[in-house]
N, CA, C and O atoms as CSV, one atom per row, in Angstrom:
chain,resi,resn,atom,element,x,y,z
A,1,UNK,N,N,121.017,81.666,117.816
A,1,UNK,CA,C,119.619,81.915,117.587
A,1,UNK,C,C,118.843,80.745,118.153
A,1,UNK,O,O,119.208,79.593,117.920
A,2,UNK,N,N,117.747,81.023,118.914
A,2,UNK,CA,C,116.953,79.992,119.568
A,2,UNK,C,C,116.044,79.281,118.585
A,2,UNK,O,O,115.863,79.690,117.438
A,3,UNK,N,N,115.472,78.174,119.106
A,3,UNK,CA,C,114.537,77.393,118.295
A,3,UNK,C,C,113.244,78.137,118.126
A,3,UNK,O,O,112.810,78.848,119.032
A,4,UNK,N,N,112.612,77.984,116.961
A,4,UNK,CA,C,111.355,78.624,116.680
A,4,UNK,C,C,110.244,77.976,117.578
A,4,UNK,O,O,110.211,76.762,117.779
A,5,UNK,N,N,109.390,78.803,118.075
A,5,UNK,CA,C,108.238,78.311,118.830
A,5,UNK,C,C,107.149,77.895,117.843
A,5,UNK,O,O,106.780,78.665,116.956
A,6,UNK,N,N,106.647,76.698,117.999
A,6,UNK,CA,C,105.581,76.220,117.136
A,6,UNK,C,C,104.237,76.665,117.716
A,6,UNK,O,O,104.000,76.550,118.919
A,7,UNK,N,N,103.385,77.159,116.868
A,7,UNK,CA,C,102.081,77.653,117.282
A,7,UNK,C,C,100.991,76.724,116.785
A,7,UNK,O,O,101.041,76.241,115.654
A,8,UNK,N,N,99.987,76.472,117.652
A,8,UNK,CA,C,98.808,75.717,117.273
A,8,UNK,C,C,97.643,76.701,117.260
A,8,UNK,O,O,97.422,77.442,118.218
A,9,UNK,N,N,96.914,76.691,116.169
A,9,UNK,CA,C,95.745,77.559,116.013
A,9,UNK,C,C,94.463,76.712,116.032
A,9,UNK,O,O,94.513,75.509,115.773
A,10,UNK,N,N,93.360,77.312,116.325
A,10,UNK,CA,C,92.030,76.681,116.250
A,10,UNK,C,C,91.226,77.496,115.239
A,10,UNK,O,O,91.056,78.706,115.390
A,11,UNK,N,N,90.733,76.808,114.202
A,11,UNK,CA,C,89.987,77.470,113.140
A,11,UNK,C,C,88.691,76.713,112.860
A,11,UNK,O,O,88.572,75.533,113.188
A,12,UNK,N,N,87.716,77.399,112.250
A,12,UNK,CA,C,86.469,76.747,111.870
A,12,UNK,C,C,86.371,76.534,110.338
A,12,UNK,O,O,85.350,76.067,109.832
A,13,UNK,N,N,87.404,76.870,109.650
A,13,UNK,CA,C,87.502,76.550,108.227
A,13,UNK,C,C,88.953,76.532,107.803
A,13,UNK,O,O,89.766,77.254,108.379
A,14,UNK,N,N,89.307,75.719,106.801
A,14,UNK,CA,C,90.665,75.582,106.409
A,14,UNK,C,C,91.146,76.709,105.464
A,14,UNK,O,O,91.461,76.459,104.301
A,15,UNK,N,N,91.193,77.910,105.970
A,15,UNK,CA,C,91.592,79.050,105.187
A,15,UNK,C,C,93.112,79.247,105.341
A,15,UNK,O,O,93.614,79.441,106.448
A,16,UNK,N,N,93.819,79.194,104.226
A,16,UNK,CA,C,95.282,79.323,104.284
A,16,UNK,C,C,95.763,80.620,103.690
A,16,UNK,O,O,95.254,81.072,102.665
A,17,UNK,N,N,96.741,81.216,104.332
A,17,UNK,CA,C,97.369,82.458,103.837
A,17,UNK,C,C,98.844,82.167,103.617
A,17,UNK,O,O,99.523,81.615,104.483
A,18,UNK,N,N,99.312,82.540,102.475
A,18,UNK,CA,C,100.749,82.343,102.186
A,18,UNK,C,C,101.035,81.077,101.413
A,18,UNK,O,O,100.363,80.059,101.584
A,19,UNK,N,N,102.022,81.150,100.575
A,19,UNK,CA,C,102.436,79.998,99.784
A,19,UNK,C,C,103.233,79.034,100.623
A,19,UNK,O,O,103.783,79.418,101.655
A,20,UNK,N,N,103.307,77.791,100.200
A,20,UNK,CA,C,104.048,76.771,100.890
A,20,UNK,C,C,103.382,75.417,100.672
A,20,UNK,O,O,102.393,75.292,99.950
A,21,UNK,N,N,103.950,74.424,101.314
A,21,UNK,CA,C,103.363,73.092,101.285
A,21,UNK,C,C,102.764,72.789,102.634
A,21,UNK,O,O,103.329,73.125,103.675
A,22,UNK,N,N,101.614,72.150,102.603
A,22,UNK,CA,C,100.853,71.849,103.834
A,22,UNK,C,C,100.432,70.400,103.806
A,22,UNK,O,O,100.201,69.844,102.733
A,23,UNK,N,N,100.328,69.774,104.973
A,23,UNK,CA,C,99.642,68.526,105.087
A,23,UNK,C,C,98.308,68.771,105.780
A,23,UNK,O,O,98.195,69.645,106.639
A,24,UNK,N,N,97.321,68.008,105.407
A,24,UNK,CA,C,95.976,68.158,106.006
A,24,UNK,C,C,95.437,66.770,106.203
A,24,UNK,O,O,95.159,66.056,105.240
A,25,UNK,N,N,95.286,66.383,107.462
A,25,UNK,CA,C,94.868,65.003,107.750
A,25,UNK,C,C,93.712,65.002,108.727
A,25,UNK,O,O,93.613,65.922,109.539
A,26,UNK,N,N,92.835,64.018,108.687
A,26,UNK,CA,C,91.734,63.933,109.649
A,26,UNK,C,C,92.310,63.524,111.022
A,26,UNK,O,O,93.261,62.748,111.107
A,27,UNK,N,N,91.703,64.072,112.092
A,27,UNK,CA,C,92.026,63.692,113.445
A,27,UNK,C,C,90.747,63.537,114.254
A,27,UNK,O,O,89.705,64.077,113.881
A,28,UNK,N,N,90.819,62.808,115.350
A,28,UNK,CA,C,89.637,62.606,116.198
A,28,UNK,C,C,89.423,63.769,117.120
A,28,UNK,O,O,90.292,64.627,117.281
A,29,UNK,N,N,88.223,63.794,117.745
A,29,UNK,CA,C,87.932,64.833,118.736
A,29,UNK,C,C,88.957,64.748,119.873
A,29,UNK,O,O,89.431,65.774,120.360
A,30,UNK,N,N,89.296,63.536,120.290
A,30,UNK,CA,C,90.242,63.347,121.370
A,30,UNK,C,C,91.619,63.880,121.029
A,30,UNK,O,O,92.263,64.518,121.862
A,31,UNK,N,N,92.079,63.621,119.804
A,31,UNK,CA,C,93.368,64.129,119.340
A,31,UNK,C,C,93.365,65.658,119.319
A,31,UNK,O,O,94.324,66.291,119.759
A,32,UNK,N,N,92.280,66.249,118.805
A,32,UNK,CA,C,92.149,67.726,118.710
A,32,UNK,C,C,92.194,68.303,120.098
A,32,UNK,O,O,92.913,69.271,120.348
A,33,UNK,N,N,91.435,67.723,121.010
A,33,UNK,CA,C,91.368,68.223,122.352
A,33,UNK,C,C,92.740,68.157,123.035
A,33,UNK,O,O,93.131,69.094,123.731
A,34,UNK,N,N,93.462,67.062,122.839
A,34,UNK,CA,C,94.796,66.906,123.419
A,34,UNK,C,C,95.780,67.935,122.887
A,34,UNK,O,O,96.584,68.472,123.649
A,35,UNK,N,N,95.730,68.210,121.618
A,35,UNK,CA,C,96.610,69.233,121.050
A,35,UNK,C,C,96.320,70.598,121.598
A,35,UNK,O,O,97.246,71.359,121.881
A,36,UNK,N,N,95.019,70.944,121.762
A,36,UNK,CA,C,94.653,72.275,122.194
A,36,UNK,C,C,94.902,72.495,123.688
A,36,UNK,O,O,95.139,73.627,124.110
A,37,UNK,N,N,94.851,71.445,124.479
A,37,UNK,CA,C,95.046,71.596,125.914
A,37,UNK,C,C,96.460,72.045,126.263
A,37,UNK,O,O,96.700,72.502,127.380
A,38,UNK,N,N,97.402,71.921,125.326
A,38,UNK,CA,C,98.771,72.426,125.532
A,38,UNK,C,C,98.907,73.903,125.234
A,38,UNK,O,O,99.995,74.461,125.373
A,39,UNK,N,N,97.791,74.573,124.813
A,39,UNK,CA,C,97.790,76.004,124.481
A,39,UNK,C,C,97.609,76.216,123.019
A,39,UNK,O,O,98.165,75.471,122.211
A,40,UNK,N,N,96.847,77.210,122.651
A,40,UNK,CA,C,96.547,77.488,121.264
A,40,UNK,C,C,96.159,78.946,121.074
A,40,UNK,O,O,95.885,79.658,122.041
A,41,UNK,N,N,96.140,79.379,119.834
A,41,UNK,CA,C,95.676,80.705,119.443
A,41,UNK,C,C,94.349,80.523,118.703
A,41,UNK,O,O,94.268,79.820,117.696
A,42,UNK,N,N,93.310,81.178,119.235
A,42,UNK,CA,C,92.000,81.049,118.623
A,42,UNK,C,C,91.849,81.933,117.404
A,42,UNK,O,O,92.277,83.087,117.416
A,43,UNK,N,N,91.256,81.415,116.371
A,43,UNK,CA,C,90.847,82.207,115.186
A,43,UNK,C,C,89.375,82.049,114.969
A,43,UNK,O,O,88.894,82.046,113.836
A,44,UNK,N,N,88.638,81.914,116.091
A,44,UNK,CA,C,87.176,81.731,116.040
A,44,UNK,C,C,86.529,83.092,116.246
A,44,UNK,O,O,86.816,83.783,117.224
A,45,UNK,N,N,85.650,83.475,115.315
A,45,UNK,CA,C,85.095,84.822,115.276
A,45,UNK,C,C,83.747,84.989,115.934
A,45,UNK,O,O,83.366,86.108,116.278
A,46,UNK,N,N,83.009,83.898,116.119
A,46,UNK,CA,C,81.629,84.055,116.603
A,46,UNK,C,C,81.430,83.272,117.880
A,46,UNK,O,O,81.955,82.170,118.046
A,47,UNK,N,N,80.649,83.871,118.793
A,47,UNK,CA,C,80.419,83.293,120.109
A,47,UNK,C,C,79.779,81.916,120.026
A,47,UNK,O,O,80.200,81.013,120.748
A,48,UNK,N,N,78.755,81.716,119.154
A,48,UNK,CA,C,78.078,80.437,119.099
A,48,UNK,C,C,79.026,79.324,118.654
A,48,UNK,O,O,78.917,78.184,119.105
A,49,UNK,N,N,79.953,79.669,117.766
A,49,UNK,CA,C,80.945,78.654,117.330
A,49,UNK,C,C,81.911,78.384,118.474
A,49,UNK,O,O,82.256,77.229,118.722
A,50,UNK,N,N,82.347,79.402,119.164
A,50,UNK,CA,C,83.228,79.206,120.323
A,50,UNK,C,C,82.566,78.326,121.397
A,50,UNK,O,O,83.201,77.440,121.968
A,51,UNK,N,N,81.292,78.590,121.655
A,51,UNK,CA,C,80.555,77.787,122.659
A,51,UNK,C,C,80.421,76.336,122.215
A,51,UNK,O,O,80.579,75.428,123.030
A,52,UNK,N,N,80.130,76.099,120.926
A,52,UNK,CA,C,80.031,74.773,120.399
A,52,UNK,C,C,81.345,74.024,120.483
A,52,UNK,O,O,81.372,72.850,120.851
A,53,UNK,N,N,82.439,74.698,120.142
A,53,UNK,CA,C,83.767,74.052,120.197
A,53,UNK,C,C,84.210,73.803,121.630
A,53,UNK,O,O,84.863,72.800,121.917
A,54,UNK,N,N,83.855,74.714,122.529
A,54,UNK,CA,C,84.163,74.516,123.942
A,54,UNK,C,C,83.470,73.230,124.442
A,54,UNK,O,O,84.093,72.412,125.119
A,55,UNK,N,N,82.198,73.061,124.110
A,55,UNK,CA,C,81.457,71.883,124.530
A,55,UNK,C,C,82.008,70.617,123.908
A,55,UNK,O,O,82.067,69.575,124.560
A,56,UNK,N,N,82.409,70.700,122.663
A,56,UNK,CA,C,82.940,69.550,121.933
A,56,UNK,C,C,84.341,69.147,122.416
A,56,UNK,O,O,84.616,67.967,122.635
A,57,UNK,N,N,85.209,70.132,122.578
A,57,UNK,CA,C,86.639,69.866,122.808
A,57,UNK,C,C,87.052,69.985,124.251
A,57,UNK,O,O,88.149,69.558,124.608
A,58,UNK,N,N,86.181,70.572,125.126
A,58,UNK,CA,C,86.532,70.684,126.530
A,58,UNK,C,C,87.618,71.717,126.861
A,58,UNK,O,O,88.334,71.586,127.853
A,59,UNK,N,N,87.726,72.749,126.005
A,59,UNK,CA,C,88.679,73.827,126.263
A,59,UNK,C,C,88.001,75.145,126.097
A,59,UNK,O,O,87.069,75.258,125.300
A,60,UNK,N,N,88.442,76.179,126.838
A,60,UNK,CA,C,87.917,77.534,126.674
A,60,UNK,C,C,88.362,78.059,125.316
A,60,UNK,O,O,89.546,78.007,124.984
A,61,UNK,N,N,87.410,78.567,124.528
A,61,UNK,CA,C,87.681,79.087,123.187
A,61,UNK,C,C,87.369,80.565,123.164
A,61,UNK,O,O,86.200,80.945,123.105
A,62,UNK,N,N,88.402,81.424,123.210
A,62,UNK,CA,C,88.138,82.864,123.127
A,62,UNK,C,C,87.740,83.292,121.713
A,62,UNK,O,O,88.072,82.625,120.733
A,63,UNK,N,N,87.039,84.391,121.627
A,63,UNK,CA,C,86.676,84.978,120.311
A,63,UNK,C,C,87.875,85.821,119.844
A,63,UNK,O,O,88.490,86.544,120.628
A,64,UNK,N,N,88.181,85.710,118.566
A,64,UNK,CA,C,89.318,86.449,118.027
A,64,UNK,C,C,89.097,86.649,116.536
A,64,UNK,O,O,88.584,85.770,115.844
A,65,UNK,N,N,89.483,87.790,116.069
A,65,UNK,CA,C,89.429,88.078,114.616
A,65,UNK,C,C,90.830,87.933,114.010
A,65,UNK,O,O,91.096,88.460,112.930
A,66,UNK,N,N,91.707,87.234,114.689
A,66,UNK,CA,C,93.080,87.052,114.235
A,66,UNK,C,C,93.103,86.328,112.871
A,66,UNK,O,O,92.432,85.321,112.648
A,67,UNK,N,N,93.903,86.901,111.997
A,67,UNK,CA,C,94.133,86.272,110.704
A,67,UNK,C,C,95.298,85.275,110.877
A,67,UNK,O,O,96.345,85.624,111.423
A,68,UNK,N,N,95.108,84.077,110.423
A,68,UNK,CA,C,96.095,83.029,110.604
A,68,UNK,C,C,97.007,82.943,109.392
A,68,UNK,O,O,96.551,82.811,108.256
A,69,UNK,N,N,98.339,83.025,109.663
A,69,UNK,CA,C,99.312,82.754,108.656
A,69,UNK,C,C,100.307,81.783,109.271
A,69,UNK,O,O,101.129,82.160,110.106
A,70,UNK,N,N,100.221,80.509,108.842
A,70,UNK,CA,C,101.073,79.517,109.396
A,70,UNK,C,C,102.519,79.699,108.928
A,70,UNK,O,O,102.786,79.987,107.762
A,71,UNK,N,N,103.431,79.524,109.869
A,71,UNK,CA,C,104.863,79.471,109.546
A,71,UNK,C,C,105.243,78.007,109.483
A,71,UNK,O,O,104.487,77.174,109.983
A,72,UNK,N,N,106.371,77.648,108.899
A,72,UNK,CA,C,106.825,76.273,108.813
A,72,UNK,C,C,106.842,75.665,110.221
A,72,UNK,O,O,107.444,76.230,111.135
A,73,UNK,N,N,106.182,74.513,110.394
A,73,UNK,CA,C,106.115,73.820,111.674
A,73,UNK,C,C,104.817,74.128,112.420
A,73,UNK,O,O,104.405,73.339,113.271
A,74,UNK,N,N,104.164,75.250,112.127
A,74,UNK,CA,C,102.889,75.578,112.800
A,74,UNK,C,C,101.799,74.639,112.319
A,74,UNK,O,O,101.851,74.098,111.214
A,75,UNK,N,N,100.809,74.463,113.186
A,75,UNK,CA,C,99.631,73.635,112.853
A,75,UNK,C,C,98.342,74.362,113.202
A,75,UNK,O,O,98.336,75.287,114.015
A,76,UNK,N,N,97.250,73.932,112.579
A,76,UNK,CA,C,95.916,74.426,112.892
A,76,UNK,C,C,94.967,73.274,113.010
A,76,UNK,O,O,94.848,72.457,112.096
A,77,UNK,N,N,94.279,73.200,114.144
A,77,UNK,CA,C,93.155,72.270,114.298
A,77,UNK,C,C,91.976,72.948,113.648
A,77,UNK,O,O,91.612,74.068,114.007
A,78,UNK,N,N,91.372,72.257,112.677
A,78,UNK,CA,C,90.266,72.830,111.908
A,78,UNK,C,C,89.004,72.007,112.199
A,78,UNK,O,O,88.966,70.809,111.920
A,79,UNK,N,N,87.992,72.639,112.751
A,79,UNK,CA,C,86.715,71.943,113.015
A,79,UNK,C,C,85.664,72.600,112.118
A,79,UNK,O,O,85.218,73.718,112.377
A,80,UNK,N,N,85.288,71.900,111.084
A,80,UNK,CA,C,84.278,72.412,110.192
A,80,UNK,C,C,82.910,71.974,110.637
A,80,UNK,O,O,82.630,70.775,110.665
A,81,UNK,N,N,82.064,72.886,110.981
A,81,UNK,CA,C,80.701,72.597,111.482
A,81,UNK,C,C,79.761,72.710,110.281
A,81,UNK,O,O,79.319,73.804,109.930
A,82,UNK,N,N,79.462,71.576,109.659
A,82,UNK,CA,C,78.779,71.591,108.381
A,82,UNK,C,C,77.306,71.905,108.405
A,82,UNK,O,O,76.854,72.705,107.586
A,83,UNK,N,N,76.544,71.331,109.281
A,83,UNK,CA,C,75.110,71.563,109.218
A,83,UNK,C,C,74.415,71.234,110.528
A,83,UNK,O,O,74.954,70.557,111.404
A,84,UNK,N,N,73.200,71.741,110.619
A,84,UNK,CA,C,72.340,71.488,111.819
A,84,UNK,C,C,71.396,70.336,111.493
A,84,UNK,O,O,71.002,70.160,110.340
A,85,UNK,N,N,71.025,69.534,112.529
A,85,UNK,CA,C,70.064,68.482,112.339
A,85,UNK,C,C,68.625,69.042,112.327
A,85,UNK,O,O,68.435,70.258,112.350
A,86,UNK,N,N,67.641,68.177,112.291
A,86,UNK,CA,C,66.249,68.606,112.209
A,86,UNK,C,C,65.790,69.414,113.434
A,86,UNK,O,O,64.866,70.221,113.332
A,87,UNK,N,N,66.424,69.201,114.574
A,87,UNK,CA,C,66.021,69.907,115.814
A,87,UNK,C,C,66.783,71.237,115.962
A,87,UNK,O,O,66.560,71.973,116.924
A,88,UNK,N,N,67.682,71.546,115.010
A,88,UNK,CA,C,68.438,72.788,115.111
A,88,UNK,C,C,69.772,72.638,115.848
A,88,UNK,O,O,70.486,73.615,116.076
A,89,UNK,N,N,70.090,71.394,116.215
A,89,UNK,CA,C,71.333,71.124,116.909
A,89,UNK,C,C,72.418,70.755,115.892
A,89,UNK,O,O,72.112,70.310,114.786
A,90,UNK,N,N,73.663,70.940,116.267
A,90,UNK,CA,C,74.782,70.618,115.410
A,90,UNK,C,C,74.812,69.116,115.144
A,90,UNK,O,O,74.746,68.313,116.074
A,91,UNK,N,N,74.912,68.749,113.884
A,91,UNK,CA,C,75.015,67.337,113.527
A,91,UNK,C,C,76.461,66.925,113.567
A,91,UNK,O,O,77.267,67.370,112.751
A,92,UNK,N,N,76.794,66.066,114.525
A,92,UNK,CA,C,78.178,65.601,114.642
A,92,UNK,C,C,78.555,64.706,113.467
A,92,UNK,O,O,79.738,64.581,113.149
A,93,UNK,N,N,77.595,64.094,112.829
A,93,UNK,CA,C,77.861,63.247,111.677
A,93,UNK,C,C,78.431,64.038,110.498
A,93,UNK,O,O,79.156,63.493,109.667
A,94,UNK,N,N,78.101,65.303,110.437
A,94,UNK,CA,C,78.531,66.129,109.335
A,94,UNK,C,C,79.781,66.931,109.655
A,94,UNK,O,O,80.243,67.725,108.836
A,95,UNK,N,N,80.340,66.717,110.872
A,95,UNK,CA,C,81.489,67.476,111.339
A,95,UNK,C,C,82.771,66.872,110.727
A,95,UNK,O,O,82.909,65.657,110.580
A,96,UNK,N,N,83.697,67.779,110.380
A,96,UNK,CA,C,84.977,67.359,109.850
A,96,UNK,C,C,86.043,68.000,110.742
A,96,UNK,O,O,86.061,69.219,110.914
A,97,UNK,N,N,86.936,67.171,111.313
A,97,UNK,CA,C,88.025,67.685,112.129
A,97,UNK,C,C,89.344,67.294,111.502
A,97,UNK,O,O,89.586,66.117,111.237
A,98,UNK,N,N,90.189,68.262,111.266
A,98,UNK,CA,C,91.484,67.993,110.635
A,98,UNK,C,C,92.624,68.769,111.226
A,98,UNK,O,O,92.411,69.713,111.987
A,99,UNK,N,N,93.807,68.393,110.893
A,99,UNK,CA,C,95.013,69.082,111.323
A,99,UNK,C,C,95.807,69.492,110.101
A,99,UNK,O,O,96.220,68.664,109.290
A,100,UNK,N,N,96.003,70.776,109.998
A,100,UNK,CA,C,96.831,71.342,108.890
A,100,UNK,C,C,98.194,71.690,109.484
A,100,UNK,O,O,98.272,72.332,110.531
A,101,UNK,N,N,99.243,71.275,108.829
A,101,UNK,CA,C,100.596,71.632,109.278
A,101,UNK,C,C,101.348,72.178,108.070
A,101,UNK,O,O,101.330,71.577,106.995
A,102,UNK,N,N,102.009,73.318,108.251
A,102,UNK,CA,C,102.821,73.867,107.165
A,102,UNK,C,C,104.196,73.197,107.210
A,102,UNK,O,O,104.927,73.279,108.197
A,103,UNK,N,N,104.513,72.533,106.098
A,103,UNK,CA,C,105.758,71.717,106.034
A,103,UNK,C,C,106.914,72.478,105.398
A,103,UNK,O,O,108.060,72.284,105.803
A,104,UNK,N,N,106.653,73.342,104.413
A,104,UNK,CA,C,107.715,74.124,103.781
A,104,UNK,C,C,107.175,75.467,103.344
A,104,UNK,O,O,107.915,76.279,102.788
């Protein structure tokens, strides 16, 4: 039996499906971009969020309604876009970027 392929997902909220143990740690924009440039599965549902993440991370972000269920070893880059500033632009100060990995 071959080795399991590890999948990286891109999400805009830390929504988890399925029981198990997970690690969730903060990562930088550069770390997130580096992980995603190796290939990922998008779980981004709205065009404006996809456009914002494309500009932030430097990767094409397709729209998808895919439900994410991490298997052991899989990870998800989570970019939470918390609020807009006074001009209506995304406030990078309120942004939270993390990496969730299913460990067991």
